[in-house]
GULOZA-405483 format. One record per residue (C-alpha): residue in one letter; residue number from 1; x, y, z. Coordinates in Angstrom, 3 decimals, always signed. Example, Ala and Ser with C-alpha at 12.3 -4.5 7.8 and 13.67 -1.06 7.14 Angstrom:
// GULOZA-405483
SITE | aa | i | east | north | up
SITE | A | 1 | +12.300 | -4.500 | +7.800
SITE | S | 2 | +13.670 | -1.060 | +7.140
//
This chain:
// GULOZA-405483
SITE | aa | i | east | north | up
SITE | M | 1 | +140.750 | +85.653 | +112.854
SITE | P | 2 | +140.246 | +89.244 | +111.651
SITE | G | 3 | +136.682 | +90.615 | +111.926
SITE | L | 4 | +135.397 | +87.719 | +114.148
SITE | S | 5 | +134.277 | +88.187 | +117.632
SITE | I | 6 | +132.585 | +85.665 | +119.916
SITE | S | 7 | +130.684 | +86.169 | +123.118
SITE | G | 8 | +129.685 | +83.178 | +125.261
SITE | H | 9 | +127.639 | +82.424 | +128.459
SITE | E | 10 | +125.742 | +79.546 | +130.074
SITE | T | 11 | +122.182 | +80.350 | +129.222
SITE | L | 12 | +120.252 | +83.259 | +127.802
SITE | S | 13 | +117.631 | +83.032 | +130.449
SITE | Q | 14 | +120.080 | +83.335 | +133.369
SITE | A | 15 | +121.649 | +86.464 | +131.842
SITE | S | 16 | +125.027 | +85.514 | +133.305
SITE | P | 17 | +127.884 | +87.895 | +132.734
SITE | V | 18 | +129.358 | +87.742 | +129.163
SITE | T | 19 | +132.981 | +88.212 | +128.160
SITE | S | 20 | +134.000 | +88.937 | +124.641
SITE | S | 21 | +137.152 | +87.561 | +123.328
SITE | N | 22 | +138.825 | +85.794 | +120.312
SITE | S | 23 | +139.254 | +82.602 | +122.177
SITE | M | 24 | +136.538 | +80.456 | +123.944
SITE | S | 25 | +136.717 | +78.863 | +127.166
SITE | E | 26 | +136.565 | +75.157 | +127.744
SITE | K | 27 | +133.521 | +73.437 | +126.270
SITE | T | 28 | +130.565 | +72.967 | +128.775
SITE | D | 29 | +126.981 | +71.771 | +128.465
SITE | G | 30 | +124.701 | +74.634 | +127.429
SITE | L | 31 | +127.614 | +76.832 | +126.189
SITE | T | 32 | +126.277 | +79.357 | +123.728
SITE | G | 33 | +128.046 | +81.668 | +121.399
SITE | L | 34 | +127.443 | +85.025 | +119.742
SITE | V | 35 | +129.571 | +85.601 | +116.730
SITE | F | 36 | +129.941 | +88.836 | +114.580
SITE | C | 37 | +131.889 | +88.636 | +111.411
SITE | S | 38 | +131.820 | +89.356 | +107.626
SITE | A | 39 | +131.062 | +86.770 | +105.083
SITE | E | 40 | +134.488 | +86.936 | +103.726
SITE | D | 41 | +136.248 | +86.491 | +107.085
SITE | L | 42 | +134.075 | +83.484 | +108.003
SITE | A | 43 | +136.119 | +80.234 | +107.694
SITE | I | 44 | +134.419 | +76.876 | +107.736
SITE | D | 45 | +137.108 | +75.141 | +109.748
SITE | D | 46 | +137.862 | +78.031 | +112.187
SITE | G | 47 | +138.733 | +76.646 | +115.512
SITE | H | 48 | +136.601 | +79.069 | +117.464
SITE | F | 49 | +133.477 | +76.991 | +116.598
SITE | N | 50 | +135.031 | +73.853 | +118.127
SITE | D | 51 | +133.907 | +74.804 | +121.645
SITE | L | 52 | +130.313 | +75.243 | +120.501
SITE | D | 53 | +127.774 | +72.430 | +120.465
SITE | I | 54 | +126.712 | +72.898 | +116.773
SITE | D | 55 | +126.732 | +70.969 | +113.607
SITE | H | 56 | +129.599 | +72.357 | +111.682
SITE | R | 57 | +127.627 | +71.883 | +108.406
SITE | F | 58 | +125.544 | +74.776 | +109.700
SITE | V | 59 | +128.405 | +77.185 | +109.579
SITE | R | 60 | +129.151 | +75.979 | +106.069
SITE | L | 61 | +125.469 | +76.434 | +105.109
SITE | A | 62 | +125.472 | +79.862 | +106.608
SITE | R | 63 | +128.503 | +80.987 | +104.668
SITE | H | 64 | +127.027 | +79.629 | +101.413
SITE | H | 65 | +123.735 | +81.508 | +101.749
SITE | E | 66 | +125.488 | +84.755 | +102.611
SITE | R | 67 | +127.883 | +84.619 | +99.732
SITE | R | 68 | +124.983 | +84.205 | +97.227
SITE | D | 69 | +124.507 | +87.933 | +97.659
SITE | S | 70 | +120.824 | +87.451 | +97.833
SITE | N | 71 | +118.478 | +90.375 | +98.220
SITE | G | 72 | +116.661 | +88.516 | +100.982
SITE | L | 73 | +115.934 | +84.879 | +102.077
SITE | F | 74 | +114.920 | +82.714 | +104.838
SITE | G | 75 | +115.452 | +79.061 | +105.391
SITE | C | 76 | +115.402 | +76.371 | +108.144
SITE | R | 77 | +116.052 | +72.663 | +108.821
SITE | T | 78 | +115.078 | +70.404 | +111.754
SITE | V | 79 | +117.149 | +67.329 | +112.547
SITE | Q | 80 | +116.939 | +64.647 | +115.248
SITE | K | 81 | +119.645 | +62.015 | +114.846
SITE | G | 82 | +118.209 | +59.617 | +117.350
SITE | R | 83 | +115.484 | +59.350 | +119.926
SITE | Q | 84 | +117.874 | +60.050 | +122.843
SITE | E | 85 | +119.377 | +62.993 | +120.987
SITE | P | 86 | +118.047 | +66.545 | +121.308
SITE | L | 87 | +115.927 | +67.981 | +118.519
SITE | T | 88 | +118.044 | +70.404 | +116.450
SITE | H | 89 | +116.755 | +73.374 | +114.538
SITE | D | 90 | +118.872 | +75.711 | +112.324
SITE | S | 91 | +117.489 | +78.804 | +110.678
SITE | W | 92 | +118.865 | +81.673 | +108.786
SITE | C | 93 | +117.489 | +84.879 | +107.232
SITE | C | 94 | +119.028 | +87.632 | +105.191
SITE | F | 95 | +117.877 | +91.168 | +104.424
SITE | K | 96 | +119.210 | +93.725 | +102.005
SITE | I | 97 | +118.781 | +97.528 | +102.494
SITE | K | 98 | +119.905 | +100.363 | +100.241
SITE | Q | 99 | +120.857 | +103.468 | +102.146
SITE | V | 100 | +120.935 | +106.552 | +99.952
SITE | R | 101 | +122.214 | +109.901 | +100.970
SITE | R | 102 | +123.694 | +113.211 | +99.782
SITE | G | 103 | +127.380 | +113.344 | +98.967
SITE | E | 104 | +129.816 | +116.175 | +98.614
SITE | P | 105 | +128.754 | +118.365 | +96.856
SITE | E | 106 | +125.060 | +117.924 | +97.890
SITE | S | 107 | +123.979 | +117.513 | +94.281
SITE | D | 108 | +125.678 | +114.093 | +94.280
SITE | V | 109 | +123.665 | +111.021 | +95.228
SITE | V | 110 | +125.655 | +108.284 | +96.932
SITE | Y | 111 | +124.563 | +104.944 | +98.373
SITE | E | 112 | +125.681 | +101.982 | +100.187
SITE | W | 113 | +124.267 | +98.429 | +100.597
SITE | E | 114 | +123.566 | +96.801 | +103.921
SITE | Q | 115 | +123.072 | +93.057 | +103.949
SITE | P | 116 | +122.774 | +91.650 | +107.520
SITE | S | 117 | +122.629 | +87.878 | +107.692
SITE | I | 118 | +121.377 | +86.156 | +110.878
SITE | N | 119 | +121.919 | +82.413 | +111.426
SITE | I | 120 | +120.750 | +80.646 | +114.600
SITE | S | 121 | +121.422 | +77.167 | +115.812
SITE | W | 122 | +119.143 | +75.829 | +118.393
SITE | N | 123 | +118.524 | +72.527 | +120.167
SITE | A | 124 | +115.904 | +71.274 | +122.659
SITE | R | 125 | +118.516 | +70.698 | +125.408
SITE | D | 126 | +120.554 | +73.778 | +125.300
SITE | H | 127 | +118.325 | +76.096 | +123.266
SITE | V | 128 | +120.285 | +78.722 | +121.315
SITE | T | 129 | +123.722 | +77.392 | +120.954
SITE | L | 130 | +125.023 | +79.831 | +118.220
SITE | L | 131 | +123.818 | +83.276 | +116.929
SITE | L | 132 | +125.901 | +83.929 | +113.924
SITE | C | 133 | +125.534 | +87.554 | +112.603
SITE | M | 134 | +127.355 | +88.419 | +109.417
SITE | D | 135 | +127.718 | +91.887 | +107.819
SITE | T | 136 | +125.555 | +93.479 | +110.534
SITE | P | 137 | +125.656 | +97.292 | +110.544
SITE | G | 138 | +127.068 | +98.980 | +113.579
SITE | D | 139 | +123.745 | +99.997 | +115.092
SITE | L | 140 | +122.307 | +96.567 | +114.760
SITE | Q | 141 | +125.363 | +94.883 | +116.140
SITE | A | 142 | +125.241 | +96.942 | +119.205
SITE | A | 143 | +121.642 | +96.218 | +119.745
SITE | I | 144 | +122.218 | +92.484 | +119.556
SITE | Q | 145 | +125.203 | +92.591 | +121.757
SITE | D | 146 | +123.290 | +94.519 | +124.315
SITE | A | 147 | +120.317 | +92.097 | +124.276
SITE | W | 148 | +122.715 | +89.212 | +124.470
SITE | D | 149 | +124.614 | +90.710 | +127.365
SITE | C | 150 | +121.475 | +91.508 | +129.310
SITE | G | 151 | +119.495 | +88.399 | +128.517
SITE | L | 152 | +116.543 | +90.293 | +126.999
SITE | V | 153 | +115.516 | +87.650 | +124.608
SITE | D | 154 | +114.379 | +84.271 | +125.698
SITE | G | 155 | +116.410 | +81.448 | +123.988
SITE | S | 156 | +113.918 | +78.712 | +124.299
SITE | D | 157 | +112.366 | +79.802 | +121.052
SITE | P | 158 | +114.925 | +80.733 | +118.386
SITE | Y | 159 | +112.328 | +82.876 | +116.561
SITE | R | 160 | +112.239 | +85.224 | +119.534
SITE | W | 161 | +115.689 | +86.244 | +118.315
SITE | H | 162 | +114.506 | +86.459 | +114.737
SITE | C | 163 | +111.702 | +88.785 | +115.934
SITE | F | 164 | +114.093 | +91.021 | +117.953
SITE | I | 165 | +116.492 | +91.352 | +114.950
SITE | V | 166 | +113.897 | +91.837 | +112.384
SITE | D | 167 | +112.359 | +94.661 | +114.570
SITE | K | 168 | +115.786 | +96.441 | +114.398
SITE | V | 169 | +116.052 | +95.684 | +110.667
SITE | T | 170 | +112.608 | +97.467 | +110.188
SITE | D | 171 | +114.323 | +100.593 | +111.487
SITE | L | 172 | +116.917 | +100.398 | +108.768
SITE | Y | 173 | +114.184 | +99.885 | +106.065
SITE | N | 174 | +112.394 | +102.920 | +107.567
SITE | R | 175 | +115.524 | +105.095 | +107.537
SITE | S | 176 | +116.164 | +103.995 | +103.978
SITE | V | 177 | +112.523 | +104.971 | +102.737
SITE | W | 178 | +112.640 | +108.317 | +104.606
SITE | G | 179 | +115.928 | +109.169 | +103.038
SITE | L | 180 | +114.497 | +108.576 | +99.627
SITE | R | 181 | +111.409 | +110.594 | +100.686
SITE | D | 182 | +113.753 | +113.590 | +101.244
SITE | F | 183 | +115.154 | +113.410 | +97.793
SITE | V | 184 | +111.684 | +113.316 | +96.226
SITE | R | 185 | +110.317 | +116.198 | +98.429
SITE | L | 186 | +113.365 | +118.481 | +98.466
SITE | D | 187 | +115.071 | +117.725 | +94.968
SITE | V | 188 | +111.922 | +117.175 | +92.884
SITE | E | 189 | +108.700 | +118.600 | +94.222
SITE | K | 190 | +110.200 | +121.699 | +95.842
SITE | R | 191 | +112.193 | +122.550 | +92.650
SITE | R | 192 | +109.499 | +122.083 | +90.135
SITE | S | 193 | +110.224 | +124.436 | +87.219
SITE | P | 194 | +109.242 | +124.254 | +83.464
SITE | E | 195 | +112.353 | +126.226 | +82.576
SITE | F | 196 | +114.814 | +123.521 | +83.573
SITE | V | 197 | +114.123 | +119.864 | +84.271
SITE | D | 198 | +116.979 | +117.535 | +85.371
SITE | F | 199 | +115.634 | +114.413 | +83.909
SITE | E | 200 | +118.870 | +112.530 | +84.577
SITE | R | 201 | +118.507 | +113.204 | +88.358
SITE | L | 202 | +114.761 | +112.176 | +88.156
SITE | H | 203 | +115.617 | +108.840 | +86.764
SITE | E | 204 | +118.605 | +108.396 | +89.181
SITE | I | 205 | +116.201 | +108.824 | +92.102
SITE | A | 206 | +113.643 | +106.592 | +90.517
SITE | R | 207 | +116.304 | +103.800 | +90.224
SITE | H | 208 | +116.936 | +103.899 | +93.874
SITE | I | 209 | +113.178 | +103.726 | +94.726
SITE | I | 210 | +112.768 | +100.786 | +92.416
SITE | H | 211 | +115.575 | +99.075 | +94.382
SITE | S | 212 | +113.762 | +99.965 | +97.599
SITE | N | 213 | +110.486 | +98.449 | +96.395
SITE | E | 214 | +112.273 | +95.275 | +95.412
SITE | T | 215 | +114.051 | +94.710 | +98.631
SITE | L | 216 | +111.028 | +95.473 | +100.733
SITE | E | 217 | +108.821 | +93.149 | +98.706
SITE | V | 218 | +111.433 | +90.341 | +99.283
SITE | A | 219 | +111.473 | +91.215 | +102.922
SITE | L | 220 | +107.823 | +90.584 | +103.103
SITE | S | 221 | +108.242 | +87.178 | +101.483
SITE | T | 222 | +110.947 | +86.472 | +103.944
SITE | L | 223 | +108.666 | +87.155 | +107.011
SITE | E | 224 | +105.891 | +85.091 | +105.442
SITE | G | 225 | +108.350 | +82.289 | +105.220
SITE | M | 226 | +109.462 | +82.892 | +108.751
SITE | L | 227 | +105.866 | +82.688 | +109.961
SITE | E | 228 | +105.199 | +79.431 | +108.161
SITE | A | 229 | +108.459 | +77.921 | +109.517
SITE | H | 230 | +107.646 | +79.010 | +112.987
SITE | Q | 231 | +104.262 | +77.295 | +112.814
SITE | V | 232 | +105.964 | +74.031 | +111.705
SITE | F | 233 | +108.614 | +74.474 | +114.479
SITE | S | 234 | +105.991 | +75.004 | +117.123
SITE | E | 235 | +104.101 | +71.892 | +116.039
SITE | Q | 236 | +107.344 | +69.897 | +116.081
SITE | T | 237 | +108.411 | +70.940 | +119.527
SITE | S | 238 | +104.978 | +70.820 | +121.199
SITE | G | 239 | +104.071 | +67.572 | +119.528
SITE | S | 240 | +107.283 | +65.791 | +120.356
SITE | S | 241 | +107.275 | +63.159 | +123.015
SITE | G | 242 | +109.881 | +61.741 | +125.273
SITE | S | 243 | +113.220 | +63.558 | +125.541
SITE | V | 244 | +112.269 | +66.860 | +124.096
SITE | M | 245 | +109.350 | +67.591 | +126.381
SITE | D | 246 | +111.195 | +66.109 | +129.377
SITE | Q | 247 | +114.203 | +68.412 | +128.736
SITE | F | 248 | +111.934 | +71.320 | +128.473
SITE | S | 249 | +110.050 | +70.529 | +131.752
SITE | A | 250 | +113.280 | +69.900 | +133.673
SITE | R | 251 | +114.719 | +73.113 | +132.418
SITE | H | 252 | +111.777 | +75.348 | +133.409
SITE | S | 253 | +110.381 | +73.318 | +136.324
SITE | Y | 254 | +106.883 | +73.274 | +134.701
SITE | S | 255 | +104.516 | +70.365 | +134.734
SITE | S | 256 | +102.451 | +71.652 | +131.878
SITE | S | 257 | +105.162 | +72.408 | +129.448
SITE | G | 258 | +103.097 | +72.062 | +126.447
SITE | K | 259 | +100.731 | +74.770 | +127.433
SITE | V | 260 | +103.814 | +77.047 | +128.275
SITE | M | 261 | +105.238 | +76.436 | +124.771
SITE | D | 262 | +101.963 | +76.947 | +123.121
SITE | F | 263 | +101.502 | +80.300 | +124.848
SITE | S | 264 | +105.120 | +81.319 | +123.934
SITE | A | 265 | +104.564 | +80.228 | +120.337
SITE | R | 266 | +101.376 | +82.236 | +120.040
SITE | H | 267 | +103.100 | +85.241 | +121.409
SITE | T | 268 | +106.029 | +84.899 | +118.806
SITE | Q | 269 | +103.472 | +84.426 | +116.087
SITE | L | 270 | +101.647 | +87.574 | +117.018
SITE | E | 271 | +104.956 | +89.579 | +117.169
SITE | M | 272 | +106.050 | +88.342 | +113.695
SITE | S | 273 | +102.679 | +89.224 | +112.306
SITE | A | 274 | +103.054 | +92.706 | +113.681
SITE | L | 275 | +106.548 | +93.024 | +112.196
SITE | R | 276 | +105.125 | +91.943 | +108.810
SITE | R | 277 | +102.503 | +94.586 | +108.966
SITE | T | 278 | +105.334 | +97.127 | +109.783
SITE | V | 279 | +107.260 | +95.998 | +106.762
SITE | K | 280 | +104.106 | +96.153 | +104.717
SITE | A | 281 | +103.486 | +99.718 | +105.644
SITE | T | 282 | +107.000 | +100.728 | +104.830
SITE | F | 283 | +106.789 | +98.953 | +101.540
SITE | L | 284 | +103.480 | +100.922 | +100.702
SITE | R | 285 | +105.264 | +104.201 | +101.589
SITE | S | 286 | +108.077 | +103.229 | +99.288
SITE | K | 287 | +105.484 | +102.459 | +96.577
SITE | S | 288 | +103.759 | +105.860 | +97.071
SITE | L | 289 | +107.236 | +107.512 | +96.652
SITE | S | 290 | +107.389 | +105.758 | +93.353
SITE | D | 291 | +104.042 | +106.980 | +92.340
SITE | R | 292 | +104.824 | +110.464 | +93.333
SITE | L | 293 | +108.043 | +110.454 | +91.431
SITE | N | 294 | +106.400 | +109.113 | +88.326
SITE | N | 295 | +103.795 | +111.834 | +88.641
SITE | E | 296 | +106.498 | +114.442 | +88.740
SITE | I | 297 | +108.263 | +113.020 | +85.715
SITE | N | 298 | +104.995 | +113.109 | +83.822
SITE | L | 299 | +104.322 | +116.591 | +84.913
SITE | A | 300 | +107.884 | +117.691 | +83.917
SITE | Y | 301 | +107.265 | +116.106 | +80.392
SITE | N | 302 | +103.879 | +118.029 | +80.210
SITE | L | 303 | +105.441 | +121.252 | +81.291
SITE | V | 304 | +108.295 | +120.894 | +78.721
SITE | N | 305 | +105.776 | +119.957 | +76.040
SITE | Q | 306 | +103.591 | +123.087 | +77.028
SITE | R | 307 | +106.630 | +125.424 | +76.843
SITE | D | 308 | +107.568 | +124.034 | +73.418
SITE | S | 309 | +103.970 | +124.344 | +72.334
SITE | F | 310 | +104.010 | +128.025 | +73.438
SITE | L | 311 | +107.087 | +128.691 | +71.456
SITE | M | 312 | +105.654 | +127.074 | +68.408
SITE | K | 313 | +102.587 | +129.026 | +68.792
SITE | T | 314 | +104.479 | +132.226 | +69.063
SITE | I | 315 | +106.379 | +131.329 | +65.876
SITE | A | 316 | +103.122 | +130.534 | +64.137
SITE | V | 317 | +101.700 | +133.971 | +65.104
SITE | M | 318 | +104.794 | +135.734 | +63.912
SITE | T | 319 | +104.444 | +133.861 | +60.588
SITE | L | 320 | +100.774 | +134.928 | +60.384
SITE | I | 321 | +101.851 | +138.520 | +60.850
SITE | Y | 322 | +104.464 | +138.516 | +58.005
SITE | L | 323 | +102.699 | +136.159 | +55.661
SITE | P | 324 | +100.072 | +138.704 | +54.229
SITE | G | 325 | +102.734 | +141.305 | +53.592
SITE | S | 326 | +104.833 | +138.614 | +51.866
SITE | Y | 327 | +101.937 | +137.552 | +49.794
SITE | I | 328 | +100.960 | +141.096 | +48.622
SITE | A | 329 | +104.625 | +141.917 | +47.902
SITE | S | 330 | +104.872 | +138.936 | +45.628
SITE | I | 331 | +101.888 | +140.026 | +43.679
SITE | F | 332 | +102.683 | +143.833 | +43.348
SITE | G | 333 | +106.402 | +143.765 | +43.716
SITE | M | 334 | +107.147 | +144.092 | +40.067
SITE | N | 335 | +104.562 | +147.007 | +39.666
SITE | L | 336 | +105.363 | +149.171 | +42.597
SITE | F | 337 | +109.097 | +149.895 | +41.843
SITE | D | 338 | +110.841 | +151.003 | +38.625
SITE | F | 339 | +114.596 | +150.482 | +38.677
SITE | S | 340 | +115.075 | +151.473 | +34.980
SITE | A | 341 | +113.962 | +155.007 | +35.148
SITE | A | 342 | +116.488 | +157.705 | +34.175
SITE | D | 343 | +116.011 | +159.696 | +37.277
SITE | G | 344 | +116.665 | +156.624 | +39.403
SITE | L | 345 | +114.263 | +154.602 | +41.439
SITE | E | 346 | +110.542 | +155.401 | +40.997
SITE | V | 347 | +107.869 | +154.361 | +43.359
SITE | S | 348 | +104.366 | +153.873 | +41.900
SITE | H | 349 | +101.675 | +156.255 | +43.084
SITE | M | 350 | +99.617 | +153.255 | +44.029
SITE | F | 351 | +102.123 | +152.027 | +46.582
SITE | W | 352 | +99.641 | +152.946 | +49.451
SITE | L | 353 | +97.496 | +150.115 | +48.157
SITE | Y | 354 | +100.119 | +147.514 | +49.271
SITE | W | 355 | +99.931 | +148.881 | +52.920
SITE | V | 356 | +96.206 | +148.945 | +52.882
SITE | L | 357 | +95.806 | +145.367 | +51.634
SITE | M | 358 | +98.622 | +144.058 | +53.898
SITE | V | 359 | +97.100 | +145.565 | +57.065
SITE | I | 360 | +93.631 | +144.350 | +56.208
SITE | L | 361 | +94.729 | +140.783 | +55.346
SITE | T | 362 | +96.835 | +140.665 | +58.493
SITE | L | 363 | +93.879 | +141.723 | +60.709
SITE | I | 364 | +91.671 | +139.282 | +59.068
SITE | T | 365 | +94.111 | +136.349 | +59.398
SITE | V | 366 | +95.077 | +137.027 | +62.954
SITE | G | 367 | +91.355 | +137.797 | +63.822
SITE | T | 368 | +90.282 | +134.508 | +62.397
SITE | W | 369 | +92.883 | +132.625 | +64.420
SITE | V | 370 | +91.914 | +134.344 | +67.651
SITE | V | 371 | +88.141 | +133.676 | +67.017
SITE | W | 372 | +88.999 | +130.029 | +66.196
SITE | Q | 373 | +90.889 | +129.617 | +69.547
SITE | Y | 374 | +88.152 | +131.283 | +71.554
SITE | Q | 375 | +85.458 | +128.968 | +69.875
SITE | S | 376 | +87.498 | +125.877 | +70.575
SITE | K | 377 | +87.801 | +126.669 | +74.194
SITE | H | 378 | +84.160 | +127.530 | +74.431
SITE | V | 379 | +83.147 | +124.215 | +72.856
SITE | R | 380 | +85.427 | +122.233 | +75.227
SITE | K | 381 | +83.742 | +123.917 | +78.259
SITE | Q | 382 | +80.330 | +123.264 | +76.876
SITE | R | 383 | +80.864 | +119.690 | +75.896
SITE | P | 384 | +80.508 | +118.110 | +79.435
SITE | A | 385 | +77.043 | +119.828 | +79.849
SITE | K | 386 | +75.854 | +118.586 | +76.498
SITE | E | 387 | +77.100 | +115.043 | +77.084
SITE | S | 388 | +75.120 | +114.945 | +80.444
SITE | Q | 389 | +71.871 | +115.746 | +78.649
SITE | G | 390 | +71.861 | +112.734 | +76.342
SITE | P | 391 | +73.873 | +110.074 | +74.457
SITE | P | 392 | +76.341 | +111.915 | +72.169
SITE | W | 393 | +75.762 | +109.965 | +68.968
SITE | T | 394 | +75.688 | +111.541 | +65.555
SITE | T | 395 | +75.600 | +108.486 | +63.405
SITE | S | 396 | +73.831 | +105.024 | +63.434
SITE | W | 397 | +77.157 | +103.422 | +64.162
SITE | E | 398 | +77.690 | +105.473 | +67.291
SITE | L | 399 | +74.146 | +104.835 | +68.370
SITE | H | 400 | +74.826 | +101.068 | +67.995
SITE | D | 401 | +77.985 | +101.209 | +69.961
SITE | W | 402 | +76.329 | +103.285 | +72.724
SITE | V | 403 | +73.463 | +100.664 | +73.051
SITE | K | 404 | +75.886 | +97.866 | +73.109
SITE | V | 405 | +77.902 | +99.349 | +75.910
SITE | R | 406 | +74.851 | +100.218 | +77.980
SITE | R | 407 | +73.561 | +96.545 | +77.614
SITE | R | 408 | +76.937 | +95.006 | +78.462
SITE | T | 409 | +77.067 | +96.998 | +81.705
SITE | G | 410 | +73.550 | +95.895 | +82.718
SITE | V | 411 | +71.857 | +99.292 | +82.071
SITE | E | 412 | +68.445 | +99.016 | +80.540
SITE | V | 413 | +67.986 | +101.035 | +77.210
SITE | T | 414 | +64.541 | +102.642 | +77.248
SITE | P | 415 | +62.665 | +104.190 | +74.286
SITE | E | 416 | +62.905 | +107.599 | +76.182
SITE | A | 417 | +66.687 | +107.330 | +76.190
SITE | L | 418 | +66.818 | +106.797 | +72.423
SITE | A | 419 | +64.592 | +109.654 | +71.824
//
């Protein structure tokens, strides 16, 4: 089928040679399969899965979860049909990553979604029987294939594969967050200017960061669910009696198989905890990008308001300059010029009075405004020093509120403080 490739070998621990083909060899005990495909290409009744020792309901379940287009999830189920049948454990996880980059031209912002989904079928006899990887990016697929071919991951615990894959997924999240950081640093902080603010681009970058925060927070929840599920899985496998423990002992030639499994489980738990902390750190970096961008947006609004305030102040000063002259002209306008004289326009010999009064009133008006501005700045500078000297009340109501706040915070109100 298009887009489907399967690799198979006897066991992961033996690291036997692996062949990749579209048709499987004859079914044998312990045969395992590695499948890469897209969710759209995966067919429930595909014949390639007939040679794998798996429950075909697992394939149906994997396809169902992938096509839900979830931004992240984890689930598992454990089944044992009979006492003589091996314990079966199926688990699946999904992650969603948004990769943002520059387009052509560089002013464009383009993005693409990556949604790798990993589904693992395991049983106590054959260990990992199917590793189904859907919609995995090229780098992640190559890493999984290489680990499968070289037997780098022990298949006795399916969550070791989850740890390996999540470790590679954290690189995808890290790449996504650092790509967003470049936009915040280069397109916003380095191009800060009150003359021109591209608010549309600011909000476009903010939208991508919001998506990053969402997917990383869901990834944290996914890892927490994985930790809880692995704890239950460890208790089920180490606490089982009879066939499960006998199969494990025979497979590894250990007499104290319970101790071996407990040690392996603790190691896996520690590894998943470390991965969770890594995702947590990436999530906090993404949140800091959101805070930085919000700070830049607020600063841009303040710079624009400051520029508008300066323009309005300039208009106000120009109005102050012309207002006295207009006022004087309105008073003396009819007395300074005579348009009905026989010799033409006659100007009153008191016309100089207009200029004297206009200049004086203009200087008084502008001077009053300048002094008022200086006094306001001086008062604002002196206010913190005055507030530190004592309670700043001027009325009885303010005194009452000050006392109430001090008592509520547990601070004793002394007569000296009220003096």
